[in-house]
Every structure is written in C-alpha cells, then in structure tokens.
Phi, psi and omega in degrees: 000148177300153177279129182294168181306131179199170172217165179205160180289329183287151169283139178247128171242121180237136180233132174276111186286329179222004177198158180296157167257156180237142177225158168206140172299149187304327183273000185254128180281348185263132174276147173238133178272142178223147167282324176210144181215150175242128179247119183288167180300145171066014177269116179289129186207165172241150185229138175227109178245024187279356183277350181180198178275132179227159175240133177235128182238132178253143185219137177291130182294338180277349181285167177300315179297316180299315179298322178296315179298315181292324177295323183280317188253351177095173187239001189251339188210166173295133182237136176280141173274133182307139184307317183296328176285321180299319183303312181291317179300315181295321177301313181297312182292321179297320179296318178297314180299311184290337179271358183058032179295159179295152180305329181301334179295336178296332182296343181269359180275152181302330181296330180289344180247022173092024180061000000 
C-alpha cells in the first residue's frame, strides 16, 4: 500500500529499480510517476513504490551531499532526476541488491555522493 501523507527533515531520494515510483504532494490528488525523484525536507508527500523494487536513500540537508542535492533540485517541490542519470544509478543499485552485497556497498554509488 502507498505510504500515507508525511514529511521529514531528511532529503529523500527514491529510485524505481525495475518500475517507476509514484509521488504526490499531500494536497494534490494526482500521482506522478518517476524513475527517480528527490523530495526536499519538510515537504508533506505520499509515496507509492508498490509497482516494483525501489531504493530510497535519506540524507541530512545540512550535509555536503544534502546541500548539493538541494542546490541542484530545489527546496520547494518534488523534483525528477533526469532519466539518463536514473538508468545508470538503477543499474548499479539493482546489481548490488541482486547480489545481496553488504549495505556498505551502497556508499560507493553516485547517489550517495549527491548525484
């Protein structure tokens, strides 16, 4: 089931590894599909990742990575990650997931360093 309306201090980056993820701002009745999306801090939103396997990474907005993400994607709305970047990120993350590699391996992916 989709995750109900909520917000958090952390930046959320979600990637659909084999199917899109869907988001909507809490006040919006329409869902939008993304291959990858960045949700800024304190933005009330709903999330639906039930269409496939997804990866969600949370990042502190005050960190170097967080500041980079906010400078690139903005602070006011859900932002889509460009498709060409998602394709490579999803391939890398899917390979880690499918190999049952340790979580520490995720730290070497580009998404962990601010895209």
